C-alpha positions as CSV (number, residue, x, y, z in Angstrom):
1,M,-28.1,-37.1,-32.3
2,D,-25.0,-34.9,-32.4
3,L,-24.7,-32.8,-29.2
4,G,-21.2,-31.6,-29.9
5,F,-22.4,-28.0,-29.6
6,L,-23.0,-28.4,-25.8
7,P,-20.2,-27.7,-23.4
8,R,-18.3,-30.6,-21.8
9,L,-19.2,-31.6,-18.2
10,P,-18.0,-30.7,-15.7
11,I,-17.9,-27.1,-17.0
12,E,-14.5,-25.5,-16.7
13,L,-14.9,-21.8,-16.0
14,S,-12.3,-19.4,-17.5
15,H,-10.0,-17.3,-15.4
16,A,-12.1,-14.3,-16.4
17,A,-15.3,-15.9,-15.1
18,L,-13.6,-16.9,-11.9
19,F,-12.2,-13.5,-11.4
20,G,-15.5,-11.8,-12.0
21,A,-17.2,-14.1,-9.6
22,L,-14.5,-13.4,-7.0
23,V,-15.0,-9.7,-7.3
24,V,-18.8,-10.0,-7.0
25,F,-18.4,-12.3,-3.9
26,G,-16.0,-9.8,-2.3
27,L,-18.3,-6.9,-3.0
28,A,-21.2,-8.7,-1.4
29,A,-19.2,-9.8,1.6
30,G,-17.9,-6.2,2.2
31,E,-21.4,-4.8,2.0
32,A,-22.9,-7.5,4.2
33,L,-20.3,-6.8,6.9
34,R,-20.9,-3.1,6.7
35,R,-24.7,-3.4,7.0
36,Y,-25.0,-6.2,9.6
37,A,-21.8,-5.9,11.7
38,A,-20.9,-2.2,11.3
39,L,-17.4,-3.4,10.1
40,P,-15.4,-1.7,7.3
41,R,-16.1,-3.0,3.8
42,I,-12.4,-3.7,3.4
43,T,-12.5,-6.4,6.0
44,G,-15.2,-8.2,4.0
45,Y,-13.2,-7.9,0.7
46,A,-10.1,-9.4,2.4
47,L,-12.0,-12.2,4.1
48,A,-13.8,-13.1,0.9
49,G,-10.4,-13.3,-0.9
50,A,-8.9,-15.4,1.9
51,A,-11.9,-17.8,1.8
52,V,-11.5,-18.7,-1.8
53,G,-7.7,-18.3,-2.1
54,P,-5.0,-21.0,-1.9
55,Q,-5.1,-20.9,1.9
56,G,-8.9,-21.4,1.9
57,L,-11.1,-23.3,-0.6
58,A,-8.4,-23.1,-3.2
59,L,-10.8,-21.9,-5.9
60,I,-8.1,-19.4,-6.8
61,S,-4.7,-20.9,-7.4
62,D,-1.2,-19.4,-6.9
63,D,-0.8,-19.5,-10.6
64,M,-3.9,-17.4,-11.2
65,L,-2.8,-14.9,-8.5
66,F,0.5,-14.6,-10.3
67,D,-1.3,-14.0,-13.6
68,L,-3.5,-11.3,-11.9
69,R,-0.5,-9.5,-10.4
70,L,-0.8,-6.8,-13.1
71,L,-4.3,-5.9,-11.8
72,V,-2.9,-5.6,-8.3
73,D,-0.2,-3.3,-9.5
74,L,-2.7,-1.2,-11.5
75,S,-4.9,-1.0,-8.4
76,V,-2.0,0.0,-6.2
77,G,-0.8,2.4,-8.9
78,L,-4.1,4.3,-9.0
79,I,-4.3,4.5,-5.2
80,V,-0.7,5.6,-4.7
81,F,-1.0,8.1,-7.5
82,E,-4.0,9.7,-5.8
83,L,-2.3,9.7,-2.4
84,G,0.8,11.3,-3.9
85,F,-1.4,13.9,-5.6
86,R,-2.7,14.9,-2.2
87,L,0.8,15.7,-0.9
88,D,1.2,19.4,-1.0
89,L,4.8,20.4,-0.5
90,K,3.8,24.0,0.1
91,W,2.1,22.9,3.3
92,L,5.3,21.2,4.5
93,R,7.4,24.3,3.7
94,A,4.9,26.5,5.5
95,N,4.9,24.2,8.6
96,R,8.4,22.7,9.0
97,W,7.5,20.9,12.2
98,L,4.9,18.9,10.1
99,L,7.7,17.5,8.0
100,V,9.8,16.8,11.1
101,T,6.9,14.9,12.7
102,A,6.2,12.9,9.5
103,V,9.9,11.8,9.2
104,A,10.1,11.1,13.0
105,E,7.0,8.9,12.8
106,A,8.7,6.8,10.1
107,L,12.1,6.8,11.8
108,F,10.8,5.9,15.3
109,S,8.7,3.0,14.0
110,F,11.7,1.7,12.0
111,G,14.0,2.0,15.0
112,A,11.6,0.3,17.3
113,I,11.0,-2.7,15.0
114,F,14.7,-3.0,14.2
115,G,15.7,-3.0,17.8
116,A,13.1,-5.5,18.8
117,L,14.0,-8.0,16.0
118,L,17.7,-7.7,17.0
119,L,16.8,-8.7,20.5
120,F,15.2,-11.8,19.0
121,E,18.6,-12.5,17.4
122,F,17.6,-11.6,13.8
123,R,20.5,-10.9,11.5
124,P,20.9,-7.1,11.1
125,V,20.1,-7.1,7.3
126,L,17.0,-9.2,7.9
127,A,15.8,-7.1,10.8
128,A,16.4,-3.9,8.9
129,M,14.5,-5.0,5.8
130,A,11.6,-6.2,7.9
131,A,11.6,-2.9,9.8
132,A,11.7,-0.9,6.6
133,I,8.7,-2.7,5.2
134,G,6.9,-2.2,8.6
135,T,7.2,1.6,8.6
136,A,4.7,2.0,5.7
137,T,1.0,2.5,6.4
138,S,-1.3,1.0,3.9
139,P,-2.3,3.7,1.3
140,A,-5.2,1.6,0.1
141,I,-6.8,1.1,3.5
142,V,-6.3,4.8,4.4
143,M,-7.7,6.1,1.1
144,L,-10.7,3.7,1.2
145,M,-11.6,4.5,4.8
146,V,-11.4,8.2,4.1
147,H,-13.6,7.8,1.0
148,D,-16.1,5.6,2.8
149,L,-16.4,7.8,5.9
150,R,-16.1,11.0,3.9
151,A,-13.7,12.1,6.6
152,Q,-12.3,15.6,6.8
153,G,-10.3,17.4,9.4
154,Q,-7.0,17.8,11.1
155,V,-6.4,14.1,11.9
156,T,-7.6,13.0,8.4
157,E,-5.3,15.4,6.5
158,R,-2.3,14.4,8.6
159,L,-3.2,10.8,8.2
160,L,-3.0,11.1,4.4
161,L,0.2,13.2,4.6
162,F,2.0,10.8,7.0
163,T,0.9,7.8,5.0
164,A,2.5,9.3,1.8
165,V,5.7,10.2,3.7
166,N,6.1,6.8,5.4
167,S,5.4,5.0,2.2
168,V,8.1,6.9,0.4
169,F,10.4,6.3,3.4
170,A,9.8,2.6,3.2
171,Y,10.3,2.3,-0.6
172,V,13.5,4.3,-0.5
173,L,15.0,2.7,2.6
174,L,14.3,-0.8,1.3
175,T,16.1,0.1,-1.9
176,L,19.1,1.5,0.0
177,L,19.3,-1.7,2.0
178,L,19.7,-3.9,-1.1
179,P,23.5,-3.6,-1.3
180,F,23.8,-5.2,2.2
181,L,21.5,-8.0,1.0
182,H,23.6,-8.5,-2.1
183,F,26.8,-8.6,-0.1
184,E,25.4,-11.0,2.4
185,H,24.7,-13.4,-0.5
186,Q,28.2,-13.0,-2.0
187,A,27.0,-10.9,-5.0
188,G,29.5,-8.9,-6.9
189,W,30.0,-5.2,-6.2
190,E,28.5,-4.2,-9.6
191,Q,25.2,-5.8,-8.7
192,A,25.3,-4.6,-5.1
193,V,25.8,-1.0,-6.1
194,L,24.2,-0.6,-9.5
195,H,21.0,-2.5,-8.8
196,P,19.7,-0.2,-6.0
197,L,20.9,2.9,-7.9
198,Y,19.1,1.8,-11.0
199,L,15.9,0.9,-9.0
200,L,15.8,4.2,-7.1
201,W,16.8,6.7,-9.8
202,G,15.1,4.8,-12.6
203,S,11.8,4.9,-10.7
204,L,12.1,8.6,-9.9
205,V,13.1,9.5,-13.5
206,A,10.2,7.4,-14.9
207,G,7.7,9.1,-12.6
208,W,9.1,12.6,-13.6
209,L,9.0,11.9,-17.3
210,A,5.4,10.6,-17.0
211,C,4.5,13.8,-15.0
212,I,6.0,16.1,-17.7
213,L,4.0,14.3,-20.4
214,M,0.8,14.4,-18.3
215,L,1.1,18.1,-17.5
216,R,1.6,19.0,-21.2
217,L,-1.3,16.8,-22.3
218,A,-3.6,18.2,-19.6
219,A,-2.8,21.7,-20.6
220,W,-3.6,20.9,-24.3
221,L,-6.8,18.9,-23.5
222,G,-8.2,21.7,-21.3
223,K,-10.2,21.5,-18.0
224,S,-12.6,18.8,-19.0
225,E,-13.2,16.3,-16.2
226,E,-14.0,13.4,-18.6
227,R,-10.9,13.9,-20.8
228,Q,-8.6,14.4,-17.8
229,F,-10.0,11.3,-16.1
230,V,-9.1,9.3,-19.2
231,L,-5.7,11.0,-19.3
232,M,-4.9,10.2,-15.6
233,V,-5.9,6.6,-15.8
234,S,-4.0,6.1,-19.0
235,M,-0.8,7.7,-17.6
236,V,-1.1,5.4,-14.5
237,V,-1.5,2.3,-16.8
238,I,1.5,3.5,-19.0
239,S,3.6,4.1,-15.9
240,V,2.8,0.6,-14.4
241,G,3.6,-1.0,-17.8
242,L,6.8,1.0,-18.0
243,A,7.9,0.1,-14.5
244,H,7.2,-3.6,-15.2
245,A,9.1,-3.5,-18.5
246,L,12.1,-1.7,-17.0
247,K,12.0,-3.7,-13.7
248,L,11.5,-0.6,-11.6
249,S,9.4,0.0,-8.5
250,V,5.7,0.4,-9.4
251,S,4.9,2.1,-6.1
252,L,7.8,4.5,-6.2
253,T,7.2,5.4,-9.8
254,L,3.5,6.2,-9.2
255,I,3.9,8.1,-6.0
256,T,6.6,10.2,-7.8
257,L,4.1,10.9,-10.6
258,G,1.4,11.9,-8.1
259,V,3.6,14.2,-6.0
260,L,5.2,15.9,-9.0
261,A,1.9,16.3,-10.8
262,R,0.5,18.2,-7.8
263,N,3.6,20.3,-7.1
264,L,5.0,21.1,-10.6
265,D,1.7,22.1,-12.0
266,R,2.2,25.8,-11.7
267,G,-0.5,26.6,-14.3
268,Y,-3.1,24.4,-12.6
269,A,-3.6,22.4,-15.8
270,V,-4.5,19.2,-13.9
271,L,-7.9,19.0,-12.2
272,P,-8.1,17.5,-8.7
273,V,-8.1,13.7,-8.8
274,H,-11.5,12.2,-8.6
275,F,-11.5,8.6,-9.8
276,G,-15.1,8.1,-8.5
277,H,-16.8,4.8,-9.1
278,G,-13.7,3.5,-11.0
279,S,-11.6,3.8,-7.9
280,Q,-14.1,1.7,-5.9
281,L,-13.8,-1.1,-8.5
282,F,-10.0,-1.1,-8.1
283,F,-10.3,-1.0,-4.3
284,V,-12.5,-4.2,-4.4
285,I,-10.1,-5.9,-6.8
286,L,-7.0,-5.0,-4.7
287,F,-8.3,-6.2,-1.4
288,V,-9.9,-9.4,-2.7
289,L,-6.7,-10.3,-4.3
290,V,-4.6,-9.3,-1.3
291,G,-6.9,-11.4,0.8
292,A,-6.4,-14.3,-1.5
293,S,-2.6,-13.8,-1.2
294,L,-2.6,-13.9,2.6
295,E,-0.5,-16.8,3.8
296,F,-1.9,-18.1,7.1
297,S,0.6,-20.8,7.0
298,A,3.2,-18.2,7.9
299,F,2.0,-18.4,11.5
300,T,4.3,-20.5,13.6
301,V,4.8,-20.8,17.3
302,A,8.4,-19.7,16.9
303,A,7.4,-16.6,15.1
304,A,4.6,-15.6,17.5
305,A,6.8,-13.5,19.9
306,P,8.7,-11.6,17.1
307,V,5.4,-10.9,15.3
308,A,3.8,-9.6,18.4
309,A,6.8,-7.4,19.2
310,F,6.8,-6.2,15.5
311,I,3.1,-5.1,15.8
312,V,3.3,-3.5,19.3
313,L,6.6,-1.7,18.9
314,R,5.6,-0.4,15.4
315,F,2.6,1.2,17.0
316,L,4.5,2.6,20.0
317,G,7.2,4.0,17.7
318,K,4.6,6.0,15.8
319,A,2.7,7.0,18.9
320,V,5.9,8.3,20.7
321,A,6.9,10.4,17.6
322,L,3.5,11.9,17.3
323,A,3.2,12.7,21.0
324,A,6.7,14.3,21.0
325,F,6.5,16.3,17.8
326,G,2.8,16.5,16.9
327,P,1.9,19.4,19.1
328,L,4.8,21.4,17.7
329,S,3.2,21.1,14.2
330,G,-0.2,22.2,15.5
331,L,-1.7,18.8,16.2
332,R,-3.9,18.8,19.3
333,P,-2.8,16.4,22.0
334,S,-5.8,14.1,21.7
335,G,-5.3,14.0,18.0
336,A,-1.8,12.5,18.4
337,G,-3.1,9.3,20.0
338,L,-5.9,8.9,17.5
339,L,-3.5,9.5,14.6
340,A,-1.2,6.8,15.8
341,V,-4.2,4.4,15.9
342,A,-5.3,5.5,12.4
343,L,-1.8,4.7,11.0
344,L,-1.9,1.1,12.3
345,P,-2.7,-0.6,8.9
346,L,0.4,-2.2,7.4
347,S,0.8,-1.7,3.7
348,G,-0.4,-4.6,1.5
349,S,2.5,-3.8,-0.7
350,A,4.5,-5.7,1.9
351,V,3.4,-8.9,0.2
352,V,4.8,-7.7,-3.1
353,M,8.0,-6.5,-1.4
354,V,8.5,-9.9,0.2
355,R,7.9,-11.8,-3.0
356,D,10.3,-9.5,-4.9
357,T,12.9,-10.3,-2.3
358,T,12.1,-14.0,-2.5
359,T,12.7,-13.8,-6.3
360,L,16.2,-12.5,-5.6
361,Y,17.2,-14.8,-2.7
362,P,14.6,-17.5,-1.9
363,S,16.0,-18.6,1.5
364,F,16.2,-14.9,2.7
365,G,12.7,-14.3,1.4
366,R,11.3,-17.1,3.4
367,E,12.9,-15.8,6.6
368,L,11.5,-12.3,5.9
369,A,8.0,-13.8,5.1
370,A,7.9,-15.6,8.5
371,V,7.6,-12.2,10.3
372,V,6.3,-9.7,7.8
373,L,3.5,-11.8,6.2
374,S,2.2,-12.9,9.7
375,A,2.0,-9.2,10.6
376,V,0.3,-8.4,7.3
377,V,-2.4,-11.0,8.0
378,I,-3.1,-9.5,11.4
379,L,-3.0,-5.9,10.5
380,E,-4.9,-6.4,7.2
381,L,-7.8,-7.5,9.3
382,I,-7.6,-5.2,12.3
383,G,-6.1,-2.2,10.6
384,P,-9.3,-1.0,8.9
385,L,-11.1,-1.3,12.3
386,A,-8.4,0.9,13.9
387,T,-8.6,3.6,11.2
388,Q,-12.4,3.6,11.3
389,F,-12.4,3.9,15.1
390,A,-9.8,6.8,15.1
391,L,-11.6,8.9,12.4
392,R,-15.0,8.4,14.1
393,R,-13.5,9.2,17.6
394,A,-11.9,12.3,16.1
395,R,-15.4,13.4,14.9
396,E,-14.2,13.7,11.4
397,A,-16.2,10.9,9.8
398,H,-19.4,12.0,7.9
399,P,-20.5,8.8,6.1
400,D,-24.0,10.2,5.4
401,G,-22.6,13.2,3.6
């Protein structure tokens, strides 16, 4: 009897089936941790990804993670766009000390990390790039915790604002450090000068052009939530694709699009961003894949002290800046400490930044990964707990509506 219509054994699942199973597993793990351990869902998503990733059961390979990088960029793009859309420049103009505090928070954390790594005899370029990456708070963790806890209040609004500012600070500073990296590796002056200029201005211009197109289409489509939802998601997808095609920064392009869409929309054509259930799907995808990308092998005895200094001084830099300048911007004294705790999560984009650097210069990328990726692993797991604690302690969390 011919049984050729039956599948071959053992059954080989496609990447689509494995990816779908991974997302379901992550969703279940996140919900289980929330219900039975009172932990953030994010922690469950990341742990699920780590369990089945290359560093765990290896059900997901490095090749598959590389193939799925576009989904990571789309997820980051939607989150960063929403964060940028929340950045109201009128608020900063009305309260100048708010901008001073936000910039000081980024500068102090950069300086603290940079100084600490120099003491551990890191080369200046390596220390500066690690410190630049370390200034950024994770937009994804902050946005998801605010959504999950339905948080509102002074600490919450400043948390979102400072996350947007320190993310832009990190992206721009990392780009401006590229000439020093190129010169250290004997690159020509054309590459050293033109590459960062192209990356920075190209990303800004791409975000601006996408914004102009979106504003005009939004005005033409009218104030329909359904049509504008499709428009926003489509513009994010187009911007991610354009950034990939032109080898620009996805994060900088999307945060530019979000900030300009909010602040150039004088006719209020664009409705407030509400990605709803769709954003939850991308949150799960992002954290499961970031969890699968975590490199626990980066932990070494030699790197333990620099990593500890990186984490502690990063927090202290933010805390000192907020304590010094926060009250001048209207932040209550108790809120400064809680805000420093809430800003603890390190951006998961650090993994992408390190991999992009490794693509340029593999040996330098490995040195950078030894410190940064170890810090990412730790702060990816404890960061959501810190943000949840701070928002609840500030009495701004309302998870039951």
